[in-house]
N, C-alpha and C positions, 0 to 999 in steps of 0.2 A: 093271475096278473090283475092288478087293481085297475078300475076304470078311470079314465081321464076326466078331470073336472070340465065343466062347461067352458070356463075361461081358457083352459089348456087346449080344448078342441077348437075354440075360436081363433086362438093364436096360431095353431097348426094350420087351420084353413087359410088364414091370412098369409102365412109364409108360402103355402102352396100356390095361392093366387099370384103372389109377387113373383115366384119363380116362373109360373106359366106366362106372366106378362113379359118377363125378361126374355124368355124363349121366343115368344111371338115377335117381340121387338127385334131380336137378333135375326129371326127369319125374314122379317120385312126388310131389314137392312141388307142381309145377304143377297136378296133379290135385287136390291137397288145398286149394290156395289158392282154388279156386272154391267151397269149402264155407264155413262160417261163419268169419269172420275171428278170432273169439274162440279158435278152435283154435290159430291161429298165435301169438296173444298168450300162450296157455297154454304152448305149446312154448318160447317165448322166456323166459317166467318160470321154467320148469323148467331152463333152461340148455342146451337143445338147440342144436347148432351149425347155424344157418341162414345162415351167411355166404355160401353159394353163391347165396342169394336176395336179397342186399343191393342188387341193381339196383333192386328195389322199395324206394324210399327210406323208405316207411312202416316196413317191417320193420327196416331199418337203424337208423332213428331210435328205435323202441321198444326195440331191443336196447341202444342207447347209453344210453337213459334208465334201463333196468334196471341196467346196469353202474354208472352214475353214482350212483344212489340207494343202491346197495350200498356204494359207497366212502364215502358220507356217514354210514353206520352209524346210520341212523334206524330205531328199532325198529318193525317192522311196515310200514315205508315201501314196500318192494318189493311186499308183498301188497296194500296199499292201491292202489298204482299199477296193478297187474294188474286189480283189481276195478273201478276207475274206467274203465280203458280198455275192458274188456269191456262195462261198462254203457253207455258212450257210443258204442261201435261200433254198437250196435243202435238207439240212440235219437237219434243226431245225425250231423252231418257232420264231427265234430271228430277223427276218426281217418282222414281221407281224404288228409291231406297232412302232411309233416314239420313245417311251420311251426305247424299247429294242434295236433299232438301235443306240441310244445314248450310251447304255452299250457297244455295239460292238465297236463303235467309240472310246470310252475311253480306251477300251482294246487295240486297235491298237495304240493309242497315247503312251501307256506305253509298247510298244513292247520290249524295252530293258530289261524289268523285267520279261519276260515270263520264266517260269520254265519248260514248256512243249510246244510242237509244236501244235498250234491251229488246224492245218490241220489234226491232228491225233485224235482230240477230238470227242467223240460220246456221245450224250445226253442220259440220262436215263429217266428223267422226260418227260412227254408229254406236259406240259404247259410251256409257255414262261418264267414266273417268276422263276420256278424251274430250267429251263435250263440256265437262266442268272446267277443264283447263282453257278450252277455246272461249268459253263465256267470260272467264276472268280476264283473259287477254283482251278480248273485245271491249269489255267495259272499262278496264283500268290501265291498260298498257299501251304506250306509244313506242317504248323501247323494250329491248329484251330483258327478261327477268330470269334469274337462276331457277332451275326446275324445282329445287327443294323448297322454295318459298311458297309455292302454290298450296302446300299442305295447310297453310294458315287459315284458308277458307273452310277447312273441314273442322276447325276447332269450335268447341261449343260455347266458348266465351270470346267476345271480341278482345283481341290482344293487340299490343303494339305491332305485332308481326304483320297484320293486315296493312297498317299504316306504312310499314317498311316496303311492302310490295307496291303499294300505290306510289310511294315516293320514288323508288327505283324505276318503276314502270313509266313514270312521268319524266324520266331523265335526271333525277336527283342523284347526288353522290352518296356513297356509303358514309363518308365523313360527316355528312349532315344528318344522318339518321339519329333519331331520338331514342333514349332509353336502352342503348346497347349496354348490357350488364358487365362487360369486361373491357378494360382499356385496349384500344385498337391502334396499332401503328399503321403507317401507310402500306407496308407490305401485307399486313393482316387484312386490311380492307380490300386489297387486290385479290388475295386468295379467297376471301369470303365470296366474292362473285364467281370464283372458279370451283367452289366446293361441289363434289359429286351429288347427283340427285338422290342417291340412296340415303343420305343423312337427313336427320331431323334438322329443324332450324337451329336448335341449341347445339346439336352435334356439329353442324357446319361452322358455328362460331368457334368451337374448340379446335376443329380441324384447321381453320384459318389461323388460330392462335399458335398452334404448334408449327405449322408451315412458315408463319411469319418469323419465327425464331430459328428457322433453318432446320427444323426437325424433319426426319425422313418420313416418307409416306406411311410406312407400316406403323410407326409410333403415332402419327396423326390420326390414323384410323382407329387404333386401339383407344386413344383418349376420347375420340368422338363417340365411340360405342360404350364407353364406361359410364359409371355414375356421374362423372363430371360432364358428360354429354347430355345429362337430363336435368342437372341442377347447377346452373352456372352462377347463381346469385349469392353474394355474400362472401366475406373473407377472401377477396380476390388477390390481395397482396400475398397471402399465405399460399394459395393455390398456384399463383404465378411462379412462386419460388419452387414449388414442387415440380411443375411442368418443366421449368428451366433445368432443374436437376436431372430430369429424365433426358431432355434434349442433349445436355452436355455429357451424358454418361456413355455415349457411343454404344458399345456392344453389351447387352445384358438380356436376360430371359424375359421377353415381353409377356409371356404367359403369367408372370408374377404381378403384372400391373394391377389387376383387380384385387388380389390379396393385399397388395401394398396400400391401395386406396382405402380398403376396409380398415386396416390397422391405423393409418394416419387419421382417418375420420374419427375413429373411436378415441385415439389419443388426444385429438383436438377437442372433442366433446367433453372428455373428462377433465381436461386441463386447458382452459382458454388461453393461457400464456404459452402453450406449447408452440415451438417454432422450429424451423429447419436450419437455422443458422449454425454453421460449422459441421453439419451432418453430411455424410457421404451416402451415396446410393447403396454401397456395399453394406454399411452399418445398418441402414434402414431395412434392407432385405433380411439381414440376420435377425433384427429385432422383430420384424413382421413374422418370420418363421417361428420364432420362439413364442410369440403371442398366440399365433394360430394353434400351436401344439398344446399350449397349456390352458387356453381359455375354457373354463368349465361352465360359465354362466350361473354361478352360485349367487344369485341375487334375488330379492323379493319378487314374488310372482306378479306378472302384469297380464291383463287380458285386454284384447282390443277387438273391434268389430271386423266382420268380414269385409274384404276389399271390394266385393261386387263381381269378381271374376269367378265363374263357376268352376268346379272341379271336373274330373274326367273319370270315366269307367269303361274298361274294356274286358270282356269276358271271353276266355279261350278254353272251352271244355271245362275242366275242373279248376283251372287257374283264373285269377282275376287280378287286373292291374288297376290301381286307384291312384289318382292324383288329388290330394286334398290339402286345403290351406291349414296352416298351423297358426292358431290365434291366441296363444299364451306363451309367456316366457318359459315356463316349465317344459312345454312341448318342444320349444326350440332347443333348450338345454339337453333334453333327452335325445333329440335328433342329433345334436352335435356330439354327444358322448358315443352314440351308436355308430356314427359315421366318421368320427375322429376329425372333425373340423369345427370351426368357430361360429357356426350359424347362430349360436345363442347371443352373439354380440349385436344381432339385428333387431332385438326386442324394441329398442328405443325407436328405430326407424319404422318398424311395423306399427307401433303405437301411434306415431305421428302420421301414419297413412302414406308414407313415402315409398316404402317397400312392402311386398307381400311375399311370404315364404310358403312354398308348397312342397310336400313330400310325396314322391312317387313310390308306391309300395306294391309288392306282389304277394298275393294270398293264394293258398291252395286248400280247398275244402274248409275255408274259414280260418286257416292258420297262416300267420305271417311268415312268409319264406325269406324275404329280404327287403331292405330299403334300397331301391334301385338308384335314386337320385334325390338330391335336395335342390330345389329350383327357386331362384329369386326373380321376382317380377317388379319392374319399375312401374308403379301404379300410374303416375302422371303420363309416362310415355307409352303405356300398354305394351311393354316390350320385355321379353325374357332376356335378362342381362347376365345371368349366371346359372350354370347347372353343373353340379359336382357329384361325383360318386364318393366312395369311401376314401378317407384321407386325402380329399381334394383331387382325386384322380378324374380324368376325363370320363364322361359317362359312356356306357356301352352302346353299341349300335342298336340293340333292342330298345333300350331306354330312350334313345334319340328318336326312334320311330314313334313311340308313344307320345313323346313331348311334341313332336311336329304335328301329330294328329290333334292333340289338345290345343295347340296354338291356332290351328286352322279352325277348330270348333269355336274358340273364343275370340278369334280375330286379333291375336297377339302377334306382334312383330318378333322376329328372332334375331338376336345379336349374332354377328358372324363369327365370334370367337368363343363359342360355347364349348 
């Protein structure tokens, strides 16, 4: 073995010293973190570099919030955020997780709309989720607000939804809401306030739309949990005509709705002038079935980046179940051919970051035994919206258990009609 040069030895020594300093820094911090958490908040406020401790997601999140509020150039905003976090750290559970810190941060961003002084608030619930709702009601609501609207304070970007909650909580009407992405009738506005808490805000909009056109509850739920319940924006005249077609169709197989939406989305994407004028639901269902059966995905390969949702691994003796993301068009086409469905048509939506497709596979001693399921995740909603076995069959009970464990691991919501 050749001897290292003097410069190489010096470089190695420097790296060793740097590593030892980082270890010592982490040890000093670990002793400190068992003291009052307000000391850490104060350090982050002062701009101290605690990046070595960002494995604690609370610390990473608070640092991110401080940086973001500085970029907004709100006078006194950073100081107010520090004081609020320190105050709540001692008196609530709202600084125990990054999602609740986001709620607090959004509350601070909308300080101008506070109806009561946060520093006088006392929680009644012992759990963080209940306390988050109590705090939002205390600060922004004089009147009752639909439960599904509270989720807006968990969003990582300030959206019009927070303004909606503040408006309704102050006694404002749904009619006066700004930026509603779909045309609303008086009946739809009524149903919007009655939408069940289980829906997302966008899902509640779709549910109210179907109910306002006298659609039955089952259809309204299906639409709320479909792709239309995650992407309500654009081409609304077209999608209105589609929903009305379903409402007027009376009896049909509701399990076909997701497949039908897939077919119509792709038809509209490939031909902008495509419309539903003169078409019946029966003819659309036939065309959808034909398209799903023959789609081979024989198009130029496309590759896209990972969506950020981790996969899953379960080992059972000699067997292993893996859930992994497919990130190229050829992989989708191969999956579709093996499973006899049209997942290859999702390449465009995966490339745009709207959907992510995962394949659940079982191996034994390194050999692929079977593809158990193909799973679609709505990236924006962080929700599993589709899971299909071979030839679009419902997935097995075994596959469902693995999917549920993965959803729990990655904090994904599960659509009710999987």
